[in-house]
N, CA, C and O atoms as a DFTB+ gen file, in Angstrom:
552 C
 N C O
     1  1    -120.084     107.436      76.093
     2  2    -121.152     108.129      77.018
     3  2    -121.680     109.410      76.108
     4  3    -121.162     109.863      75.088
     5  1    -122.821     109.830      76.769
     6  2    -123.129     111.034      76.093
     7  2    -123.135     111.926      77.086
     8  3    -122.822     111.739      78.261
     9  1    -123.645     113.278      76.368
    10  2    -123.978     114.454      77.004
    11  2    -122.730     114.795      77.959
    12  3    -122.922     114.975      79.162
    13  1    -121.292     114.891      77.327
    14  2    -120.216     114.883      77.869
    15  2    -120.040     114.310      79.407
    16  3    -119.301     114.937      80.166
    17  1    -120.602     113.322      79.792
    18  2    -120.507     112.476      80.542
    19  2    -119.474     111.383      80.597
    20  3    -119.811     110.308      80.100
    21  1    -118.214     111.483      81.144
    22  2    -117.076     110.714      81.068
    23  2    -116.950     109.341      82.086
    24  3    -116.220     108.381      81.839
    25  1    -117.699     109.453      83.106
    26  2    -117.915     108.445      84.217
    27  2    -119.242     108.333      84.952
    28  3    -120.033     109.276      84.923
    29  1    -119.461     107.411      85.491
    30  2    -120.814     107.303      86.160
    31  2    -120.349     106.354      87.335
    32  3    -119.315     105.687      87.370
    33  1    -121.400     106.447      88.345
    34  2    -121.202     105.394      89.520
    35  2    -122.322     105.387      90.463
    36  3    -123.270     106.163      90.335
    37  1    -122.228     104.472      91.468
    38  2    -123.338     104.332      92.460
    39  2    -123.095     103.776      93.403
    40  3    -122.144     102.995      93.380
    41  1    -123.789     103.938      94.498
    42  2    -123.639     103.219      95.800
    43  2    -124.060     101.816      95.340
    44  3    -124.517     101.414      94.270
    45  1    -123.657     100.992      96.891
    46  2    -124.173      99.428      96.653
    47  2    -125.489      99.041      96.302
    48  3    -125.648      98.219      95.400
    49  1    -126.517      99.567      96.947
    50  2    -127.960      99.298      96.545
    51  2    -128.449     100.486      95.560
    52  3    -129.671     100.541      95.421
    53  1    -127.799     101.303      94.962
    54  2    -128.144     101.881      93.773
    55  2    -129.115     103.348      94.299
    56  3    -129.537     104.285      93.622
    57  1    -129.189     103.171      95.210
    58  2    -130.130     104.316      95.847
    59  2    -129.511     105.654      95.288
    60  3    -130.302     106.444      94.775
    61  1    -128.416     105.926      95.327
    62  2    -127.345     107.345      95.091
    63  2    -126.778     106.978      93.712
    64  3    -126.323     105.867      93.439
    65  1    -126.852     108.059      92.837
    66  2    -125.824     107.645      91.642
    67  2    -125.203     109.164      91.359
    68  3    -125.599     110.185      91.921
    69  1    -124.272     109.098      90.484
    70  2    -123.696     110.370      90.037
    71  2    -122.947     110.079      88.709
    72  3    -122.449     109.013      88.349
    73  1    -122.985     111.416      87.987
    74  2    -122.045     111.422      86.564
    75  2    -120.930     112.199      86.835
    76  3    -120.949     113.061      87.713
    77  1    -119.911     111.950      86.116
    78  2    -118.767     113.085      86.024
    79  2    -118.558     113.283      84.589
    80  3    -118.693     112.432      83.710
    81  1    -118.197     114.559      84.451
    82  2    -117.914     115.339      83.311
    83  2    -116.632     115.715      82.972
    84  3    -116.462     116.808      82.433
    85  1    -115.506     114.828      83.250
    86  2    -114.427     115.082      83.239
    87  2    -113.493     113.452      83.159
    88  3    -113.766     112.576      83.980
    89  1    -112.492     113.244      82.167
    90  2    -111.779     112.207      82.418
    91  2    -111.379     111.994      83.765
    92  3    -111.173     112.917      84.554
    93  1    -111.261     110.711      84.052
    94  2    -110.477     110.382      85.174
    95  2    -109.108     109.665      84.864
    96  3    -108.890     108.831      83.985
    97  1    -108.185     110.222      85.853
    98  2    -106.890     109.651      85.487
    99  2    -106.160     109.101      86.739
   100  3    -105.709     107.956      86.768
   101  1    -106.054     110.089      87.913
   102  2    -105.213     109.855      89.003
   103  2    -105.906     109.231      89.898
   104  3    -107.127     109.383      89.853
   105  1    -105.283     108.303      91.019
   106  2    -106.016     107.784      92.023
   107  2    -105.437     108.016      93.233
   108  3    -104.384     107.382      93.300
   109  1    -105.630     108.558      94.082
   110  2    -104.781     108.989      95.574
   111  2    -105.345     107.590      96.685
   112  3    -106.516     107.209      96.691
   113  1    -104.563     107.152      97.310
   114  2    -105.217     106.201      98.269
   115  2    -104.604     106.999      99.611
   116  3    -103.470     107.472      99.694
   117  1    -105.537     107.021     100.531
   118  2    -105.180     107.561     101.912
   119  2    -105.387     106.814     102.968
   120  3    -106.497     106.441     103.349
   121  1    -104.161     106.522     103.572
   122  2    -104.129     105.320     104.525
   123  2    -104.526     106.011     105.967
   124  3    -104.878     105.122     106.743
   125  1    -104.574     107.176     106.504
   126  2    -104.967     107.663     107.791
   127  2    -105.983     106.787     108.465
   128  3    -106.679     105.895     107.982
   129  1    -105.889     107.357     109.988
   130  2    -106.813     106.301     110.442
   131  2    -107.954     106.691     110.594
   132  3    -108.697     105.852     111.101
   133  1    -108.534     107.943     110.278
   134  2    -109.813     108.163     109.675
   135  2    -110.668     107.519     108.810
   136  3    -111.751     106.968     109.010
   137  1    -109.931     107.697     107.700
   138  2    -110.398     106.840     106.320
   139  2    -110.190     105.607     106.577
   140  3    -110.790     104.862     105.802
   141  1    -109.450     104.989     107.521
   142  2    -109.601     103.440     107.810
   143  2    -110.542     103.183     108.726
   144  3    -111.096     102.095     108.566
   145  1    -110.883     103.785     109.578
   146  2    -112.380     103.584     110.184
   147  2    -113.284     103.640     109.504
   148  3    -114.018     102.655     109.412
   149  1    -113.557     104.846     108.768
   150  2    -114.626     105.035     107.982
   151  2    -114.832     104.150     106.711
   152  3    -115.960     104.180     106.218
   153  1    -113.977     103.442     106.178
   154  2    -114.134     102.289     105.298
   155  2    -114.413     101.082     105.809
   156  3    -115.280     100.294     105.432
   157  1    -113.374     100.931     106.986
   158  2    -113.491      99.274     107.548
   159  2    -112.363      98.735     106.821
   160  3    -112.348      97.504     106.838
   161  1    -111.413      99.278     106.187
   162  2    -110.334      99.013     105.247
   163  2    -109.055      99.646     105.655
   164  3    -108.860     100.392     106.614
   165  1    -108.203      99.211     104.745
   166  2    -106.700      99.911     104.729
   167  2    -106.765     101.383     104.454
   168  3    -105.782     102.034     104.807
   169  1    -107.453     101.820     104.059
   170  2    -107.673     103.335     103.423
   171  2    -108.786     103.578     102.582
   172  3    -109.651     102.717     102.422
   173  1    -108.824     104.580     102.084
   174  2    -109.747     104.465     100.485
   175  2    -108.867     105.245      99.591
   176  3    -108.052     106.147      99.783
   177  1    -109.347     104.526      98.424
   178  2    -108.878     104.859      96.991
   179  2    -109.774     105.712      96.587
   180  3    -110.932     105.295      96.612
   181  1    -109.548     107.114      96.106
   182  2    -110.323     108.314      95.533
   183  2    -109.933     108.808      94.276
   184  3    -108.822     108.344      94.020
   185  1    -110.332     109.520      93.398
   186  2    -110.080     110.442      92.507
   187  2    -110.751     111.672      92.727
   188  3    -111.904     111.796      93.139
   189  1    -109.725     112.836      92.340
   190  2    -110.405     114.221      92.640
   191  2    -111.123     114.771      91.309
   192  3    -110.545     114.565      90.242
   193  1    -112.258     115.409      91.311
   194  2    -112.406     116.003      90.161
   195  2    -113.000     117.785      90.599
   196  3    -113.449     118.047      91.715
   197  1    -112.899     118.597      89.723
   198  2    -113.457     119.949      90.097
   199  2    -115.115     119.863      90.223
   200  3    -115.970     119.173      89.668
   201  1    -115.138     120.822      91.145
   202  2    -116.724     120.818      91.521
   203  2    -117.798     120.664      91.037
   204  3    -118.798     120.025      91.365
   205  1    -117.399     121.625      89.793
   206  2    -118.798     121.479      88.925
   207  2    -118.973     120.123      87.967
   208  3    -119.944     119.776      87.295
   209  1    -117.727     119.514      88.145
   210  2    -117.764     118.179      87.063
   211  2    -118.626     116.938      87.755
   212  3    -118.880     115.875      87.188
   213  1    -118.974     117.259      88.938
   214  2    -119.742     116.157      89.624
   215  2    -121.038     116.455      89.514
   216  3    -121.384     117.617      89.727
   217  1    -122.014     115.451      89.156
   218  2    -123.294     115.566      89.218
   219  2    -124.002     114.377      89.945
   220  3    -123.789     113.207      89.626
   221  1    -124.878     114.757      90.964
   222  2    -125.589     113.476      91.545
   223  2    -126.753     113.274      90.665
   224  3    -127.020     114.143      89.834
   225  1    -127.513     112.150      90.772
   226  2    -128.435     111.962      90.067
   227  2    -129.650     111.192      90.733
   228  3    -129.385     110.104      91.244
   229  1    -130.616     111.532      90.766
   230  2    -131.867     110.675      91.386
   231  2    -132.147     111.300      92.799
   232  3    -132.231     112.493      93.092
   233  1    -132.279     110.105      93.666
   234  2    -132.387     110.115      95.144
   235  2    -131.428     110.768      95.964
   236  3    -130.996     109.980      96.805
   237  1    -130.889     111.988      96.053
   238  2    -130.230     112.533      97.193
   239  2    -130.502     112.685      98.509
   240  3    -129.668     113.001      99.357
   241  1    -131.919     112.416      98.747
   242  2    -132.340     112.189     100.103
   243  2    -131.519     111.076     100.758
   244  3    -131.345     111.239     101.966
   245  1    -130.951     109.922     100.186
   246  2    -130.354     108.984     100.846
   247  2    -128.781     109.546     101.179
   248  3    -128.051     108.895     101.926
   249  1    -128.495     110.358     100.780
   250  2    -127.078     110.971     100.942
   251  2    -127.062     111.485     102.927
   252  3    -127.911     112.265     103.358
   253  1    -126.367     111.095     103.512
   254  2    -126.239     111.401     104.766
   255  2    -124.815     111.889     105.215
   256  3    -123.925     111.280     104.622
   257  1    -124.353     112.870     106.144
   258  2    -122.991     113.442     106.252
   259  2    -122.943     113.250     107.570
   260  3    -123.904     113.421     108.320
   261  1    -121.527     112.790     108.005
   262  2    -120.953     112.996     109.181
   263  2    -119.723     113.547     109.232
   264  3    -118.855     113.253     108.410
   265  1    -119.526     114.452     110.268
   266  2    -118.181     115.304     110.349
   267  2    -117.785     114.957     112.057
   268  3    -118.450     114.936     113.092
   269  1    -116.252     114.690     111.696
   270  2    -115.399     113.958     113.010
   271  2    -115.605     115.600     113.725
   272  3    -115.282     116.685     113.242
   273  1    -116.196     115.319     114.905
   274  2    -115.780     116.432     115.638
   275  2    -114.313     117.027     115.820
   276  3    -113.304     116.328     115.729
   277  1    -114.304     118.514     116.111
   278  2    -113.100     118.858     116.329
   279  2    -111.983     118.747     115.323
   280  3    -110.798     118.737     115.657
   281  1    -112.367     118.673     114.196
   282  2    -111.539     118.178     113.062
   283  2    -112.196     118.699     111.930
   284  3    -113.413     118.880     111.912
   285  1    -111.285     119.003     110.779
   286  2    -111.681     119.315     109.528
   287  2    -111.791     118.138     108.311
   288  3    -111.206     118.144     107.228
   289  1    -112.626     117.241     108.786
   290  2    -113.103     116.250     108.334
   291  2    -114.634     115.627     108.122
   292  3    -115.252     115.315     109.140
   293  1    -115.106     115.487     107.138
   294  2    -116.337     115.217     106.550
   295  2    -116.428     113.756     105.667
   296  3    -115.633     113.254     104.872
   297  1    -117.348     113.444     106.015
   298  2    -117.700     111.768     105.162
   299  2    -119.235     111.961     104.623
   300  3    -120.106     112.391     105.380
   301  1    -119.440     111.695     103.581
   302  2    -121.093     111.371     103.214
   303  2    -121.236     109.825     103.228
   304  3    -120.236     109.135     103.429
   305  1    -122.251     109.356     103.054
   306  2    -122.398     107.868     102.704
   307  2    -124.024     107.918     102.557
   308  3    -124.779     108.825     102.908
   309  1    -124.353     106.604     101.899
   310  2    -125.430     106.248     101.567
   311  2    -126.451     105.685     103.090
   312  3    -126.045     104.910     103.956
   313  1    -127.462     106.178     103.051
   314  2    -128.361     105.911     104.433
   315  2    -128.814     104.584     104.373
   316  3    -129.164     103.931     105.357
   317  1    -128.803     104.131     103.037
   318  2    -129.574     102.756     102.925
   319  2    -128.626     101.451     102.897
   320  3    -128.972     100.367     103.366
   321  1    -127.198     101.743     102.192
   322  2    -126.400     100.580     102.312
   323  2    -124.935     101.422     102.996
   324  3    -123.909     100.764     102.823
   325  1    -124.785     102.425     103.545
   326  2    -123.769     102.460     103.988
   327  2    -122.375     102.657     103.014
   328  3    -121.223     102.732     103.440
   329  1    -122.716     102.706     101.895
   330  2    -121.210     103.122     100.933
   331  2    -121.025     104.366     101.255
   332  3    -121.883     105.140     101.680
   333  1    -119.747     104.612     101.033
   334  2    -119.077     105.960     101.042
   335  2    -119.367     106.342      99.784
   336  3    -119.314     105.540      98.852
   337  1    -119.713     107.647      99.625
   338  2    -119.934     108.480      98.539
   339  2    -118.750     109.566      98.168
   340  3    -117.660     109.707      98.724
   341  1    -119.251     110.216      97.164
   342  2    -118.229     111.425      96.898
   343  2    -118.357     112.424      97.782
   344  3    -119.419     112.362      98.402
   345  1    -117.620     113.375      98.080
   346  2    -117.637     114.607      99.093
   347  2    -116.592     115.599      98.629
   348  3    -115.634     115.458      97.870
   349  1    -117.089     116.740      99.362
   350  2    -115.939     117.797      99.427
   351  2    -114.523     117.660      99.891
   352  3    -114.096     117.451     101.027
   353  1    -113.819     117.842      98.630
   354  2    -112.352     117.730      99.044
   355  2    -111.653     119.018      99.584
   356  3    -110.731     119.009     100.400
   357  1    -112.160     120.018      99.077
   358  2    -111.734     121.477      99.241
   359  2    -112.785     122.177      98.627
   360  3    -113.725     121.657      98.025
   361  1    -112.531     123.750      98.858
   362  2    -113.492     124.559      98.187
   363  2    -113.944     124.538      96.731
   364  3    -115.032     124.928      96.307
   365  1    -112.604     123.851      95.806
   366  2    -112.888     123.861      94.681
   367  2    -112.992     122.409      94.175
   368  3    -113.441     122.328      93.032
   369  1    -112.704     121.348      94.719
   370  2    -112.861     119.984      94.242
   371  2    -113.448     119.059      95.413
   372  3    -113.456     119.226      96.632
   373  1    -113.975     117.944      94.542
   374  2    -114.832     116.912      94.916
   375  2    -113.856     115.353      95.095
   376  3    -113.149     115.022      94.144
   377  1    -113.889     114.622      96.152
   378  2    -113.363     113.299      95.831
   379  2    -114.350     112.097      95.567
   380  3    -115.494     112.147      96.017
   381  1    -114.013     111.278      95.012
   382  2    -114.929     110.033      94.423
   383  2    -114.181     108.942      94.813
   384  3    -113.061     108.791      94.325
   385  1    -114.665     108.079      95.693
   386  2    -113.960     106.763      95.938
   387  2    -114.367     105.935      94.581
   388  3    -115.425     105.735      93.984
   389  1    -112.997     105.552      94.394
   390  2    -113.371     104.970      92.774
   391  2    -113.631     103.435      92.855
   392  3    -113.590     102.797      91.803
   393  1    -113.910     102.763      94.098
   394  2    -114.797     101.946      94.020
   395  2    -116.229     101.750      93.821
   396  3    -116.864     100.698      93.900
   397  1    -116.783     103.348      93.456
   398  2    -118.141     103.633      93.305
   399  2    -118.486     103.661      91.690
   400  3    -119.600     103.760      91.175
   401  1    -117.425     103.566      91.155
   402  2    -117.183     103.979      89.696
   403  2    -117.649     102.694      88.887
   404  3    -116.978     101.668      88.997
   405  1    -118.984     102.722      87.928
   406  2    -119.672     101.866      87.072
   407  2    -118.987     102.238      86.001
   408  3    -118.688     101.230      85.362
   409  1    -118.558     103.301      85.454
   410  2    -117.913     103.206      84.193
   411  2    -116.727     104.235      84.392
   412  3    -116.481     104.752      85.482
   413  1    -115.953     104.502      83.127
   414  2    -114.876     105.783      83.173
   415  2    -113.780     105.469      83.975
   416  3    -113.052     106.420      84.258
   417  1    -113.473     104.339      84.423
   418  2    -112.448     103.945      85.370
   419  2    -111.234     103.200      84.838
   420  3    -110.365     102.651      85.516
   421  1    -111.340     103.290      83.142
   422  2    -110.427     102.293      82.449
   423  2    -109.242     102.761      82.573
   424  3    -108.351     101.912      82.601
   425  1    -108.790     104.378      82.698
   426  2    -107.309     105.057      82.799
   427  2    -107.150     105.405      84.131
   428  3    -106.582     106.456      84.427
   429  1    -107.573     104.669      84.946
   430  2    -107.137     105.043      86.237
   431  2    -105.755     104.263      86.824
   432  3    -105.490     103.087      86.574
   433  1    -104.939     105.152      87.646
   434  2    -103.772     104.574      88.071
   435  2    -103.386     105.449      89.142
   436  3    -103.365     106.678      89.205
   437  1    -103.065     104.491      90.028
   438  2    -102.561     105.199      91.424
   439  2    -101.402     105.997      91.087
   440  3    -100.480     105.507      90.435
   441  1    -101.389     107.187      91.487
   442  2    -100.453     108.139      91.421
   443  2     -99.784     108.485      92.899
   444  3     -98.623     108.864      93.055
   445  1    -100.799     108.267      93.994
   446  2    -100.271     108.915      95.255
   447  2    -100.706     108.119      96.415
   448  3    -101.875     107.731      96.422
   449  1     -99.887     107.806      97.451
   450  2    -100.272     107.274      98.721
   451  2    -100.147     108.362      99.835
   452  3     -99.039     108.878      99.979
   453  1    -101.191     108.766     100.649
   454  2    -101.280     109.773     101.430
   455  2    -100.999     109.349     102.895
   456  3    -101.232     108.145     103.004
   457  1    -100.569     109.920     104.100
   458  2    -100.350     109.390     105.215
   459  2     -99.969     107.788     105.353
   460  3    -100.590     106.889     105.921
   461  1     -98.645     107.758     104.580
   462  2     -98.209     106.366     104.562
   463  2     -97.625     106.160     106.023
   464  3     -97.599     104.978     106.368
   465  1     -97.042     107.285     107.157
   466  2     -96.803     107.041     108.417
   467  2     -97.918     106.853     109.347
   468  3     -97.843     106.709     110.567
   469  1     -98.749     106.870     108.759
   470  2    -100.349     106.386     109.764
   471  2    -101.029     105.111     109.438
   472  3    -101.927     104.566     110.079
   473  1    -100.291     104.602     108.011
   474  2    -100.938     103.052     107.734
   475  2    -100.870     102.104     109.030
   476  3    -100.132     102.246     110.005
   477  1    -101.753     101.177     108.814
   478  2    -102.055     100.092     109.287
   479  2    -100.836      99.337     109.466
   480  3    -100.327      99.278     108.346
   481  1    -100.071      98.700     110.338
   482  2     -98.842      97.627     110.431
   483  2     -98.962      96.807     109.453
   484  3     -98.073      96.467     108.673
   485  1    -100.465      96.347     109.477
   486  2    -100.377      95.173     108.427
   487  2    -100.633      95.371     107.078
   488  3    -100.811      94.529     106.199
   489  1    -100.631      96.586     107.015
   490  2    -100.930      96.738     105.353
   491  2     -99.572      97.027     104.395
   492  3     -98.605      97.660     104.818
   493  1     -99.625      96.661     103.512
   494  2     -98.380      96.615     102.505
   495  2     -98.833      97.818     101.228
   496  3     -99.884      97.747     100.591
   497  1     -98.157      98.511     101.113
   498  2     -98.465      99.509      99.956
   499  2     -97.392      99.001      98.800
   500  3     -96.176      98.995      98.989
   501  1     -97.988      98.605      97.657
   502  2     -97.699      98.348      96.664
   503  2     -96.313      99.568      95.721
   504  3     -95.868     100.665      96.056
   505  1     -96.048      98.732      94.574
   506  2     -95.048      99.689      93.952
   507  2     -95.706     100.773      93.118
   508  3     -94.897     101.651      92.819
   509  1     -96.959     100.978      92.642
   510  2     -97.292     102.191      92.065
   511  2     -97.626     103.317      93.047
   512  3     -97.981     103.127      94.210
   513  1     -97.472     104.533      92.447
   514  2     -97.701     105.642      93.295
   515  2     -96.676     106.034      94.401
   516  3     -96.078     105.353      95.233
   517  1     -96.681     107.461      94.102
   518  2     -95.413     108.099      94.977
   519  2     -96.387     108.378      96.250
   520  3     -97.539     108.796      96.368
   521  1     -95.062     107.816      97.417
   522  2     -95.535     107.712      98.991
   523  2     -95.381     108.972      99.633
   524  3     -94.233     109.404      99.533
   525  1     -96.326     109.842     100.385
   526  2     -96.133     111.007     100.938
   527  2     -96.651     110.622     102.518
   528  3     -97.746     110.095     102.719
   529  1     -95.522     111.028     103.799
   530  2     -95.899     110.937     104.720
   531  2     -97.209     111.367     105.349
   532  3     -97.819     110.598     106.092
   533  1     -97.586     112.401     105.108
   534  2     -98.898     113.082     105.421
   535  2     -99.543     113.436     104.202
   536  3     -99.439     112.708     103.215
   537  1    -100.269     114.604     104.185
   538  2    -100.924     115.308     102.976
   539  2    -100.360     115.098     101.761
   540  3     -99.239     114.594     101.816
   541  1    -100.821     115.346     100.604
   542  2    -100.201     115.298      99.103
   543  2     -99.577     116.596      99.223
   544  3    -100.100     117.649      99.587
   545  1     -98.116     116.326      98.788
   546  2     -97.348     117.816      98.478
   547  2     -96.981     117.626      96.777
   548  3     -96.593     116.701      96.062
   549  1     -97.360     119.123      96.586
   550  2     -97.351     119.168      95.147
   551  2     -95.705     119.331      94.809
   552  3     -95.318     119.403      93.642
């Protein structure tokens, strides 16, 4: 890749694209009920990057946001196809749903499962990654 770009990604319809300027390694899988409902699956697999390493390319007008009322949780998604998009993790970092990656995913490895006490009863968690009852404990 060029210009210091280590990874690229896009939504399902291609309306929203992004580039990442740091190598990607760790995957965090959140199994909480909010992430399950947001994705329609058992949770969401994300990687975390510094805020300054993520750059949206092109049509950012398609990025829509939804904040859960009375909760500190915000999601971004493509207004055209509904794909979940990268979003603010905290003041210094952004999360990127790893399923959006078009390149730069070769060294990704599941390192942590979050909110495993909240996982769906039908979900099986594999052997990879440390399991945390709630949020990531450093």
